[in-house]
C-alpha positions as CSV (number, residue, x, y, z in Angstrom):
1,M,-25.5,26.8,-2.2
2,K,-26.5,24.7,-5.2
3,E,-25.6,21.5,-3.2
4,L,-27.8,22.6,-0.3
5,N,-30.8,22.9,-2.6
6,R,-30.3,19.3,-3.8
7,F,-30.2,17.9,-0.3
8,P,-33.8,16.5,-0.1
9,A,-33.5,14.9,-3.6
10,N,-30.1,13.3,-2.8
11,F,-31.3,12.1,0.6
12,I,-34.4,10.5,-0.9
13,N,-32.4,8.9,-3.7
14,R,-30.0,7.4,-1.2
15,L,-32.9,6.0,0.9
16,L,-34.4,4.4,-2.2
17,N,-31.0,2.9,-3.1
18,I,-30.5,1.1,0.2
19,P,-29.8,-2.6,-0.4
20,T,-32.8,-4.7,0.6
21,E,-30.9,-7.0,2.9
22,A,-29.3,-4.0,4.6
23,G,-32.7,-2.4,5.0
24,L,-34.0,-5.6,6.7
25,W,-31.1,-5.8,9.1
26,I,-31.4,-2.1,10.0
27,T,-35.1,-2.5,10.6
28,A,-34.5,-5.5,12.8
29,L,-31.8,-3.7,14.8
30,L,-34.0,-0.6,15.2
31,Y,-36.8,-2.9,16.4
32,L,-34.5,-4.5,19.0
33,G,-33.1,-1.1,20.0
34,L,-36.6,0.4,20.5
35,S,-38.3,-2.6,22.1
36,N,-38.1,-3.5,25.8
37,P,-36.3,-6.9,26.0
38,D,-38.0,-7.6,29.4
39,A,-41.5,-7.1,28.1
40,G,-43.6,-9.9,26.7
41,H,-44.0,-9.7,23.0
42,Y,-45.2,-11.8,20.0
43,S,-42.5,-14.1,18.8
44,F,-42.0,-15.8,15.4
45,C,-39.8,-18.4,17.2
46,I,-40.8,-22.0,16.3
47,F,-39.4,-23.3,19.6
48,R,-41.5,-20.8,21.6
49,L,-44.6,-21.6,19.5
50,F,-44.1,-25.3,20.4
51,G,-43.8,-24.5,24.1
52,F,-40.0,-24.7,24.7
53,E,-38.8,-22.3,27.3
54,H,-35.3,-21.7,25.9
55,C,-34.2,-20.9,22.3
56,P,-30.7,-19.8,21.4
57,G,-32.0,-17.5,18.7
58,C,-34.3,-15.7,21.1
59,G,-31.4,-15.4,23.5
60,L,-29.4,-13.7,20.8
61,G,-32.3,-11.3,20.1
62,H,-32.6,-10.4,23.7
63,S,-28.9,-10.1,24.1
64,I,-28.6,-7.6,21.2
65,S,-31.6,-5.7,22.5
66,Y,-29.9,-5.4,26.0
67,L,-26.7,-4.3,24.3
68,L,-28.5,-1.6,22.3
69,H,-30.0,-0.4,25.6
70,G,-26.5,-0.3,27.2
71,D,-27.1,-3.2,29.6
72,I,-24.0,-5.3,29.0
73,V,-24.4,-7.7,32.0
74,S,-28.0,-8.6,31.0
75,S,-26.8,-9.0,27.4
76,F,-24.2,-11.5,28.4
77,Q,-26.6,-13.4,30.6
78,A,-29.2,-13.6,27.8
79,H,-26.5,-15.0,25.4
80,P,-22.7,-14.8,25.6
81,L,-22.4,-14.4,21.8
82,G,-24.7,-11.3,21.6
83,T,-21.8,-8.9,21.2
84,F,-20.3,-11.0,18.5
85,A,-23.7,-11.3,16.7
86,L,-24.2,-7.6,16.8
87,T,-20.7,-7.0,15.4
88,V,-21.3,-9.4,12.6
89,L,-24.6,-7.8,11.7
90,L,-23.2,-4.3,11.7
91,W,-20.2,-5.5,9.6
92,R,-22.7,-7.1,7.1
93,V,-24.7,-3.9,6.8
94,F,-21.5,-1.9,6.2
95,T,-20.3,-4.4,3.6
96,L,-23.7,-4.3,1.8
97,F,-23.5,-0.5,1.6
98,K,-19.9,-0.5,0.5
99,N,-20.6,-3.0,-2.3
100,S,-23.8,-1.2,-3.4
101,R,-21.9,2.1,-3.6
102,R,-19.2,0.5,-5.6
103,K,-21.7,-1.0,-8.0
104,S,-23.6,2.3,-8.4
105,V,-20.4,4.2,-9.0
106,S,-19.3,1.7,-11.7
107,F,-22.8,1.7,-13.2
108,N,-22.8,5.5,-13.3
109,K,-19.4,5.5,-15.1
110,S,-20.6,3.0,-17.7
111,T,-23.8,4.8,-18.4
112,S,-22.2,8.2,-18.7
113,Y,-19.9,7.1,-21.5
114,T,-20.7,9.0,-24.7
115,G,-17.9,7.9,-26.9
116,A,-18.2,5.7,-30.0
117,H,-18.9,1.9,-29.8
118,H,-15.9,-0.3,-29.3
119,G,-15.1,-3.1,-31.8
120,K,-15.8,-3.1,-35.5
121,S,-17.7,-0.3,-37.1
122,N,-20.3,-0.9,-39.8
């Protein structure tokens, strides 16, 4: 029961400890998953701003968006490496979380040490 009472505080602490890069990738993937890949939208793409019709990066974004919407055929048509790119991004987020958890565990162990100082005593 004690663990249940601490749920909101633990959840908020975990949210605040999300690695910045992982948070950015998660936000981008959420945007791609929630947006309509067929709808016109503002783009930060330099190629598109200069009037080029095709951009490999935009194709990857559309491909990932189609994948997140479950449209595998359109995803492959937008860019054949979309599945690979999504896999790499998910792996990167997983790795960032794994490494941050490892660092926080080792940090917690080192700060909870209450013994005497190592080395020569005065």
